[in-house]
Structure formats: C-alpha cells, structure tokens
C-alpha positions as CSV (number, residue, x, y, z in Angstrom):
1,M,-2.9,-121.9,-65.0
2,P,-0.7,-119.6,-63.1
3,P,-0.6,-115.9,-64.1
4,P,2.3,-114.9,-66.3
5,E,5.2,-113.3,-64.5
6,R,5.6,-109.6,-65.1
7,S,8.9,-108.5,-66.5
8,R,10.9,-106.0,-64.6
9,P,12.0,-102.9,-66.6
10,K,15.7,-102.7,-67.0
11,G,17.6,-100.3,-64.9
12,I,15.2,-100.5,-61.9
13,P,16.9,-102.3,-59.0
14,I,15.1,-104.8,-56.8
15,V,14.5,-103.5,-53.3
16,R,14.2,-106.2,-50.7
17,R,12.6,-105.2,-47.4
18,E,14.4,-106.6,-44.4
19,G,12.6,-107.4,-41.2
20,P,12.5,-104.7,-38.6
21,G,15.9,-104.5,-36.8
22,P,16.4,-103.7,-33.2
23,R,15.2,-100.2,-32.3
24,R,17.7,-98.0,-30.8
25,P,16.6,-96.6,-27.4
26,Q,15.6,-93.0,-27.7
27,P,17.2,-90.6,-25.3
28,P,14.8,-89.3,-22.7
29,P,13.3,-85.9,-23.5
30,P,15.0,-83.0,-21.7
31,R,13.4,-82.0,-18.5
32,R,11.6,-78.7,-18.6
33,S,12.0,-76.8,-15.3
34,L,9.6,-74.0,-14.4
35,R,12.4,-72.3,-12.5
36,T,14.7,-72.4,-15.5
37,R,12.0,-71.2,-17.9
38,L,11.0,-68.3,-15.6
39,L,14.6,-67.3,-14.9
40,A,15.5,-67.5,-18.7
41,A,12.4,-65.4,-19.6
42,A,13.2,-62.9,-16.8
43,L,16.9,-62.7,-17.9
44,A,15.9,-62.1,-21.5
45,L,13.5,-59.4,-20.6
46,V,15.9,-57.7,-18.2
47,L,18.7,-57.7,-20.9
48,A,16.3,-56.4,-23.5
49,A,15.1,-53.6,-21.2
50,L,18.7,-52.7,-20.3
51,V,19.8,-52.6,-24.0
52,V,16.8,-50.4,-25.0
53,A,17.3,-48.2,-22.0
54,G,21.0,-47.8,-22.8
55,L,20.3,-47.0,-26.4
56,A,17.7,-44.5,-25.5
57,I,19.8,-42.8,-22.9
58,G,22.8,-42.8,-25.3
59,V,20.7,-41.0,-27.9
60,I,19.5,-38.5,-25.4
61,L,23.0,-37.8,-24.2
62,H,24.2,-37.4,-27.7
63,R,21.6,-34.9,-28.5
64,F,22.2,-33.0,-25.3
65,V,26.0,-32.8,-25.7
66,R,25.7,-31.8,-29.4
67,G,23.1,-29.2,-28.4
68,Q,25.5,-27.8,-25.9
69,I,28.3,-27.6,-28.5
70,E,26.0,-26.1,-31.2
71,G,24.8,-23.5,-28.7
72,R,28.3,-22.4,-28.1
73,L,29.1,-22.3,-31.8
74,D,25.9,-20.2,-32.4
75,A,27.0,-17.8,-29.7
76,Q,30.3,-17.3,-31.5
77,I,28.5,-16.7,-34.8
78,V,26.3,-14.1,-33.1
79,A,29.5,-12.3,-31.9
80,L,31.1,-12.6,-35.3
81,R,28.0,-11.1,-37.0
82,A,27.9,-8.2,-34.5
83,G,31.5,-7.5,-35.1
84,L,31.0,-7.7,-38.9
85,E,28.1,-5.2,-38.8
86,A,30.1,-2.8,-36.5
87,G,33.2,-3.2,-38.7
88,L,35.2,-4.4,-35.7
89,L,35.9,-7.9,-37.0
90,A,39.4,-9.0,-35.8
91,R,41.1,-11.7,-33.9
92,D,40.0,-10.0,-30.7
93,L,36.9,-12.2,-31.1
94,D,39.0,-15.3,-30.1
95,A,37.1,-15.8,-26.9
96,P,37.5,-19.1,-25.0
97,P,37.6,-21.8,-26.2
98,F,38.4,-20.3,-29.6
99,D,41.7,-18.8,-28.3
100,R,43.3,-22.3,-28.0
101,E,46.3,-23.0,-30.1
102,G,46.1,-26.0,-32.5
103,P,43.2,-27.5,-34.4
104,G,39.8,-27.8,-33.0
105,W,37.8,-24.7,-31.9
106,A,38.0,-22.1,-34.7
107,W,36.0,-19.6,-36.7
108,E,36.2,-18.0,-40.1
109,V,34.5,-15.2,-41.9
110,R,34.5,-15.1,-45.7
111,R,33.3,-12.0,-47.7
112,G,34.3,-12.0,-51.3
113,V,38.1,-12.6,-51.4
114,E,38.6,-11.3,-47.9
115,I,38.9,-14.1,-45.2
116,V,39.3,-13.4,-41.5
117,R,40.3,-16.5,-39.4
118,S,40.8,-17.4,-35.8
119,G,44.4,-17.8,-34.6
120,S,43.9,-21.5,-34.1
121,L,43.7,-22.0,-37.8
122,R,47.3,-20.6,-38.3
123,G,46.4,-19.2,-41.7
124,H,44.6,-22.2,-43.0
125,D,41.0,-22.5,-44.1
126,I,38.2,-24.7,-42.9
127,A,37.2,-27.2,-45.6
128,V,33.4,-27.4,-45.7
129,S,32.6,-30.8,-47.2
130,D,28.8,-30.7,-46.7
131,P,27.3,-27.2,-46.2
132,G,23.9,-28.7,-45.3
133,P,20.5,-27.3,-46.2
134,D,19.7,-23.7,-45.1
135,D,16.2,-24.4,-44.0
136,E,15.9,-21.2,-41.9
137,P,17.6,-18.2,-43.5
138,G,19.0,-15.8,-41.0
139,R,19.8,-18.5,-38.5
140,P,22.9,-20.8,-38.3
141,H,22.5,-24.3,-39.7
142,P,24.7,-27.4,-39.2
143,A,27.3,-28.5,-41.6
144,E,30.2,-31.0,-41.9
145,G,33.9,-30.2,-42.6
146,T,37.5,-30.8,-41.7
147,G,40.3,-28.7,-40.2
148,P,43.8,-27.9,-41.5
149,R,45.0,-31.4,-40.5
150,G,42.0,-33.2,-41.8
151,E,40.5,-33.6,-38.4
152,P,36.6,-33.9,-38.5
153,L,34.8,-30.8,-37.3
154,I,31.3,-29.9,-36.3
155,L,30.3,-26.7,-38.1
156,R,27.7,-24.0,-37.8
157,I,27.3,-21.7,-40.8
158,L,25.4,-18.5,-41.3
159,T,25.2,-16.5,-44.5
160,V,24.8,-12.8,-44.0
161,P,23.3,-11.0,-47.0
162,G,25.2,-8.0,-48.3
163,S,27.4,-6.8,-51.1
164,P,29.2,-9.1,-51.3
165,P,27.4,-11.6,-48.9
166,A,29.5,-12.9,-45.9
167,T,29.7,-16.5,-44.7
168,L,30.3,-17.0,-41.0
169,I,31.7,-20.4,-39.9
170,A,32.2,-21.6,-36.4
171,A,33.8,-25.0,-35.8
172,A,34.3,-27.4,-32.9
173,P,36.3,-30.7,-32.9
174,R,34.2,-33.8,-33.2
175,V,36.2,-35.2,-30.3
176,A,34.5,-32.6,-28.1
177,L,31.3,-34.5,-28.8
178,F,32.4,-38.1,-28.5
179,G,34.9,-37.6,-25.7
180,P,32.4,-36.6,-23.0
181,L,29.8,-38.9,-24.6
182,R,32.1,-41.8,-24.3
183,E,32.8,-41.1,-20.6
184,A,29.1,-40.7,-19.9
185,L,28.2,-43.9,-21.7
186,T,31.0,-45.8,-19.8
187,S,29.5,-44.7,-16.5
188,L,26.1,-45.4,-17.8
189,A,27.0,-48.9,-18.8
190,L,28.5,-49.6,-15.4
191,A,25.4,-48.3,-13.7
192,L,23.1,-50.3,-16.0
193,G,25.2,-53.4,-15.3
194,V,24.8,-53.0,-11.5
195,L,21.1,-52.4,-12.0
196,G,20.8,-55.5,-14.2
197,L,22.5,-57.7,-11.5
198,C,20.2,-56.3,-8.9
199,L,17.2,-56.9,-11.1
200,I,18.3,-60.5,-11.9
201,A,18.9,-61.2,-8.2
202,G,15.5,-59.8,-7.3
203,L,13.8,-61.8,-10.1
204,A,15.6,-65.0,-8.9
205,L,14.3,-64.4,-5.4
206,Q,10.8,-63.7,-6.7
207,V,10.9,-66.9,-8.7
208,R,12.0,-68.8,-5.7
209,L,9.3,-67.3,-3.5
210,G,6.8,-67.9,-6.2
211,L,7.6,-71.6,-6.6
212,A,7.9,-72.1,-2.8
213,P,4.2,-73.3,-2.5
214,L,5.0,-76.0,-5.1
215,K,7.9,-77.2,-3.0
216,R,5.7,-77.3,0.1
217,L,3.0,-79.1,-1.9
218,R,5.6,-81.7,-2.9
219,A,6.6,-82.2,0.8
220,D,2.9,-82.5,1.8
221,L,2.3,-85.1,-0.9
222,A,5.4,-87.0,0.3
223,A,4.0,-86.9,3.8
224,V,0.7,-88.3,2.6
225,R,2.4,-91.0,0.6
226,A,4.5,-92.0,3.7
227,G,1.4,-92.1,5.9
228,R,2.4,-89.2,8.1
229,R,-0.6,-87.2,6.9
230,D,-4.0,-88.1,5.6
231,R,-4.7,-85.1,3.4
232,V,-2.9,-82.2,1.8
233,P,-3.5,-78.9,3.8
234,A,-6.2,-76.9,2.2
235,E,-4.6,-73.6,3.1
236,Q,-2.8,-72.9,-0.1
237,P,-2.4,-69.9,-2.5
238,A,-5.4,-69.2,-4.7
239,E,-3.6,-70.5,-7.8
240,I,-2.8,-73.9,-6.2
241,E,-5.9,-74.3,-4.1
242,P,-8.0,-75.9,-6.9
243,V,-5.2,-78.5,-7.5
244,V,-5.0,-79.3,-3.8
245,A,-8.8,-79.7,-3.7
246,E,-8.6,-82.2,-6.6
247,L,-5.7,-84.1,-4.9
248,N,-7.7,-84.4,-1.6
249,A,-10.7,-85.6,-3.5
250,L,-8.6,-88.2,-5.2
251,L,-7.1,-89.3,-1.9
252,D,-10.6,-89.6,-0.4
253,Q,-11.7,-91.7,-3.4
254,N,-8.6,-94.0,-3.1
255,A,-9.2,-94.4,0.6
256,Q,-12.8,-95.4,0.0
257,N,-11.7,-97.9,-2.8
258,L,-9.1,-99.3,-0.4
259,E,-11.6,-99.8,2.3
260,R,-14.0,-101.5,0.0
261,A,-11.2,-103.7,-1.4
262,R,-10.0,-104.6,2.1
263,G,-13.5,-105.4,3.2
264,H,-14.0,-107.8,0.2
265,V,-10.6,-109.4,0.9
266,A,-11.4,-109.8,4.6
267,N,-14.8,-111.3,3.9
268,L,-13.4,-113.7,1.4
269,A,-10.6,-114.7,3.7
270,H,-12.9,-115.4,6.6
271,A,-15.3,-117.2,4.3
272,L,-12.7,-119.6,2.9
273,K,-9.8,-119.8,5.3
274,T,-11.5,-121.7,8.1
275,P,-13.5,-124.2,6.0
276,L,-10.5,-125.0,3.9
277,A,-8.3,-125.5,7.0
278,T,-10.9,-127.7,8.6
279,L,-11.3,-129.8,5.4
280,S,-7.5,-130.1,5.0
281,M,-7.2,-131.4,8.6
282,A,-10.1,-133.8,8.2
283,L,-8.6,-135.3,5.0
284,A,-5.2,-135.7,6.7
285,E,-6.5,-138.9,8.2
286,P,-5.6,-141.8,5.8
287,A,-9.0,-143.5,6.2
288,R,-10.9,-140.6,4.8
289,D,-8.7,-140.0,1.8
290,P,-6.7,-143.2,1.0
291,G,-5.3,-142.0,-2.3
292,G,-4.6,-138.4,-1.2
293,A,-6.5,-137.0,-4.3
294,L,-8.9,-135.0,-2.2
295,R,-6.1,-133.6,-0.1
296,R,-4.2,-132.5,-3.2
297,Q,-7.4,-130.8,-4.5
298,V,-7.9,-129.0,-1.2
299,D,-4.3,-127.9,-1.1
300,D,-4.6,-126.6,-4.7
301,M,-7.7,-124.7,-3.8
302,D,-6.0,-123.3,-0.7
303,R,-3.0,-122.2,-2.7
304,R,-5.1,-120.5,-5.3
305,V,-7.2,-118.7,-2.8
306,R,-4.1,-117.5,-0.9
307,H,-2.5,-116.4,-4.2
308,H,-5.4,-114.3,-5.3
309,L,-5.9,-112.9,-1.8
310,R,-2.2,-111.8,-1.7
311,R,-2.6,-110.1,-5.1
312,A,-5.7,-108.3,-4.1
313,R,-4.3,-107.2,-0.8
314,A,-0.9,-106.2,-2.2
315,A,-2.7,-104.1,-4.8
316,A,-4.7,-102.4,-2.1
317,L,-1.6,-101.8,0.1
318,A,0.3,-100.3,-2.8
319,G,-2.1,-97.3,-3.0
320,S,-1.5,-93.8,-1.7
321,A,-3.7,-94.4,1.4
322,R,-1.3,-96.5,3.3
323,G,-1.1,-95.1,6.8
324,R,1.0,-95.2,9.9
325,T,-0.4,-96.8,13.0
326,P,0.6,-95.9,16.6
327,L,2.2,-99.0,18.1
328,A,2.0,-98.5,21.9
329,P,-1.8,-98.3,22.2
330,R,-2.2,-101.4,20.0
331,V,0.2,-103.4,22.1
332,A,-1.3,-102.2,25.3
333,D,-4.8,-103.3,24.2
334,L,-3.4,-106.6,23.0
335,R,-1.7,-107.2,26.4
336,D,-4.9,-106.5,28.4
337,A,-6.9,-108.9,26.2
338,L,-4.4,-111.7,26.4
339,L,-3.9,-111.3,30.2
340,R,-7.6,-111.9,30.6
341,L,-7.5,-114.8,28.1
342,Y,-4.6,-116.5,29.9
343,A,-5.5,-115.5,33.4
344,E,-5.1,-119.0,34.8
345,K,-1.4,-119.1,33.9
346,G,-0.6,-116.0,35.9
347,L,1.9,-114.8,33.2
348,A,3.5,-111.4,32.9
349,I,3.7,-109.5,29.7
350,D,6.5,-106.8,29.7
351,L,6.2,-103.9,27.2
352,A,9.2,-101.8,25.9
353,V,7.5,-99.8,23.2
354,P,8.2,-96.0,22.8
355,D,5.0,-94.0,23.0
356,D,5.8,-92.0,19.8
357,L,6.6,-94.9,17.6
358,T,4.4,-95.5,14.6
359,V,4.3,-98.5,12.3
360,P,4.0,-98.1,8.4
361,C,1.1,-100.5,8.4
362,E,-2.7,-100.7,8.5
363,G,-4.1,-101.1,12.0
364,Q,-6.0,-104.3,11.1
365,D,-2.9,-106.0,9.7
366,L,-0.8,-104.9,12.7
367,D,-3.4,-106.3,15.1
368,E,-3.4,-109.6,13.2
369,M,0.4,-109.9,13.0
370,L,1.1,-108.9,16.6
371,G,-1.9,-110.9,17.8
372,N,-0.6,-114.1,16.3
373,L,2.9,-113.6,17.6
374,V,2.0,-112.5,21.2
375,D,-0.8,-115.2,21.4
376,N,1.7,-117.8,20.3
377,A,4.2,-116.6,23.0
378,C,1.5,-116.6,25.7
379,R,0.5,-120.2,24.7
380,W,4.0,-121.6,24.9
381,C,5.6,-119.5,27.7
382,R,6.1,-120.6,31.3
383,A,5.4,-117.3,33.0
384,R,6.9,-114.4,31.1
385,V,6.5,-112.7,27.7
386,R,8.3,-109.6,26.6
387,V,7.3,-107.3,23.7
388,S,9.8,-104.6,22.5
389,A,10.0,-102.3,19.5
390,A,12.4,-99.7,18.1
391,A,12.9,-97.6,15.0
392,W,14.9,-99.3,12.3
393,D,16.1,-97.7,9.0
394,G,12.9,-95.6,8.6
395,G,10.7,-98.6,9.6
396,V,10.1,-100.5,12.8
397,R,11.6,-103.7,14.4
398,M,9.3,-105.5,16.8
399,R,10.3,-108.5,19.0
400,V,8.1,-110.9,20.9
401,E,10.0,-113.2,23.3
402,D,9.0,-115.8,25.8
403,D,10.6,-118.1,28.4
404,G,9.1,-121.3,27.0
405,P,10.9,-124.2,25.5
406,G,11.8,-122.4,22.2
407,L,12.7,-124.0,18.9
408,D,15.8,-125.1,17.2
409,A,16.6,-124.0,13.6
410,E,15.0,-126.9,11.9
411,A,11.8,-126.7,13.9
412,A,11.7,-122.9,13.4
413,A,11.7,-123.4,9.6
414,S,9.0,-126.1,9.9
415,V,6.5,-124.0,11.8
416,M,6.4,-121.5,9.0
417,A,4.6,-124.0,6.8
418,R,0.8,-123.5,6.7
419,G,-1.0,-126.0,9.0
420,R,2.2,-127.5,10.4
421,R,2.2,-127.9,14.2
422,L,4.9,-129.4,16.3
423,D,2.7,-130.3,19.3
424,E,-0.9,-131.5,18.6
425,G,-1.7,-131.3,22.3
426,V,-1.8,-127.5,22.3
427,P,-4.9,-125.9,20.9
428,G,-4.5,-124.2,17.5
429,H,-4.5,-124.7,13.8
430,G,-0.9,-123.9,12.8
431,F,-1.9,-120.9,10.6
432,G,-0.8,-118.0,12.9
433,L,2.9,-117.7,11.9
434,P,2.5,-118.3,8.2
435,I,-0.3,-115.7,8.0
436,T,2.0,-113.3,9.9
437,L,4.8,-114.0,7.5
438,E,2.6,-113.4,4.5
439,L,1.4,-110.1,5.9
440,A,4.9,-109.0,6.6
441,E,6.1,-109.8,3.1
442,L,3.2,-107.9,1.6
443,Y,4.6,-104.8,3.3
444,G,8.1,-105.6,2.2
445,G,9.1,-106.8,5.6
446,S,10.2,-110.1,7.1
447,L,9.6,-112.5,10.1
448,T,12.5,-114.5,11.6
449,L,12.5,-116.9,14.6
450,G,15.4,-117.4,16.9
451,R,16.5,-118.0,20.5
452,S,15.4,-115.4,23.1
453,E,17.5,-114.2,26.0
454,L,14.6,-115.3,28.2
455,G,15.3,-118.9,27.1
456,G,12.4,-119.4,24.8
457,L,11.4,-118.3,21.3
458,R,12.2,-114.9,19.8
459,A,10.0,-113.7,16.9
460,E,11.4,-110.6,15.2
461,L,9.1,-108.7,12.8
462,L,10.6,-106.1,10.5
463,L,8.4,-103.6,8.7
464,P,10.2,-101.1,6.4
465,A,9.0,-97.7,5.6
C-alpha cells in the first residue's frame, strides 16, 4: 500500500524548482598590468611623501615665524621692564614696529590703576582672553587676546613683582604670523608640485626601463614562435634569467617531442603508403576484384590511415618548434639531383629564388613538396623547367613551370585525386600532387595548377607565415 501523503502546513507556499536557465556570459576579468600597478603604487607613495613633507615643512615654518615674532615681543618686554625699573616708562618706548598707527603691534603696562599704553592703541586696552600658564616666573609667557577692534593678537606677558605688581604686555597682530607663512607655503606648494612632477616622470622612466627586458623577452618569444630563432637568448637580467632557462628547456623538450612524433609519422607513412597504393592498383583490375568489395575496403583503409596521419602531423606542426627553412639551397640541391636523374633529356632547370628567402616550413616537408612538383615538371617537360619564388604576405609563393603539354582546367582538377593518372605510359603512381596538396594544407597553404607562360603546366604553392 502506498505511503500516506503528508499534509502541507497552511501558510507555507510551494516552491517549484525550475530547470537551469541560460547562463549569462560573465564579463572577462579586468586585465592587471604590471606597468599600471607600479605606476599607481609609485604615484601613491610620491603623493604621500609630498603631503608629509609639506605638512612637516609647514609646521617648521610656523614655529620659526612664531619664534621670530615672540622674540621681538620679548625684546619689547625687556625694554619695558628696564624703563619701569628706571622710572622712565613713557611712550618714547614706541620703537619700530610699535610706533605704527592703527591696530596690531602694541604694548601695555598695568600697575594697579595706572596703565601706560603704546600710541597704536589710541587709549584703548588690550583684552587678554587667555593669559596662559606662567610656567617660568620672571620670563615672558605666551597668551591670547584681542585688540581694540577685536582683531586677534599674539601676546607675551610678564608679571613683575612689586607693590603693586606690574603686568607688562606686548602684542603682535596674528596676520603677522599667517601672512608670511601663507606666502612661504604657497611657494613651498609650487616647489613641491614641480618636485612631484619630476619624481613621477623619473619613476615612469624607471618603470619603463625596468619592464624593458619583459618587452624584449616577448619579442624573442615571438621570434621563436615564428621560426626566426630557435631559442631565447640566455643573456638576460638576473631576475628573468631563471624564467628564460625554463623556457629554453621547454622549447628543447618540445623540439624532441616533435622530432619523435615526426619520426613515427614518417615510419608509419612509409610502412603503409606504398603497400596500400600497390594493393589498390592491383585490385583496380576487374578480374581480381569483380564485386569491388576489396577495393572499397582498401580505399577505406587508405582514407583512415591518411586521416590519422594528417591529425598526427598537424598536431606536431602546430607546436612552437616550427622553423623556417632557407629555400635557395634546397632548390639548388634538388636541381642538381634531378639534372642527373633526367640527364638523357638534356633539360634545363632555371632558378629565380632569392638567396635570403626562407620558407615557414620544416625542411623535410619542403623537400617532399618541391620534389614532387619539380620531378613532375621534369617528367612532362620538353626541354625547360623554371622554378621561382618570392615573398608573399609574410609567407612564400613558389612556382614550378615547364614547357610540356600542360593541362586544361578539368584535367588539373582530376590529377589532384589520389592515384589518378592521365597517362599510364609515364612512370609514376599518381600520389605526388595529392601528397603535396595535403602537406600545403597542413601548413595553411594551397596548391593551384594553371597554364604557364612557357606553354606547359604551372604549379603554384603558397605557404603562409
């Protein structure tokens, strides 16, 4: 019997889980640049150093200017005390800058109900708002106060004992402190700003010079990847030298793996290509395979072998050890070999290949492709073969032409089929052009056939960078 259904408490909604919807593409993480991080850190440190330096210099200037003002006020108090003790206290003590009219620099002596003032006060008193602590009796101490018009003043006060005691007050306008300080700080800020710009420029140059080895390392790796160089130069700064050593070790390991893979592919190709081709040609006779079943099986085996060979070879060629092969020496060696092979024809093989031209291709593959094309031209020509090459969009364009009968468009498309031959009277198996086309396509290139200016066939092989 089925288990009883559990009742759902009231007030609790039923939550249905839907299937996972389409996930929104996440934005790529922001790129973190070493240059930006170094410059940002340097800028922050420079700004912090300038701010700290500005504050410290500002405090020092403030203390220096205030000390100068307080020293002048203390000198006035000393003069007032001397006049008080000699009984010569009068307005004759209004020495500069206390002789100026208006509020600001002033002095005042209070003894009982008697008050003697400087002329700048014009009969008004100095209002002492904060007399300050008298830590050192007998010496003036700082205080705060205001003048007749309420202007803030810097005060120095000295109490002279007696009967009654006298209070000596010397005052200076606060603007005398902040005016020069403001001018000095303005000049200081300008100087610090110029210094900061110079420091930032110097740090930017230092960061650029410090990261220059990484830029050169990137260019060296690009040269290795393009085949212009086999290894990264070992002469590097001490910090990058271990990385370069590891990269070179990795390149050596990849080169060894590539060589082993190419060896296995070559061995397998030589072991299977010829027997399959021979078996396919033998089964082409209707008497040996009336129903064509064996021929279909052989074709399927050949197709599978070529498929896996292409995959293995393409994987090997996609590695970082792909090199560049000088073209002129290879073509010259090929010409010498074919001239000896076809010596009875008395043919001429003209070369138009620049000495400094290199092909982005392995040497063995280049020999196989050019060998098939030039051998085919020598086999079908009457007396002349021409091989030319030129740089093309970062790669190389090679042409092999002859003065033979040539091919029309339909025949040119037919000879690209594996094992297809147009003339059974000429030695060969019909695999040269298809193999060349497969190798060219592995490198991202192409092989096209057309009519040559010499009158025969023109085979154009393109190999991009």
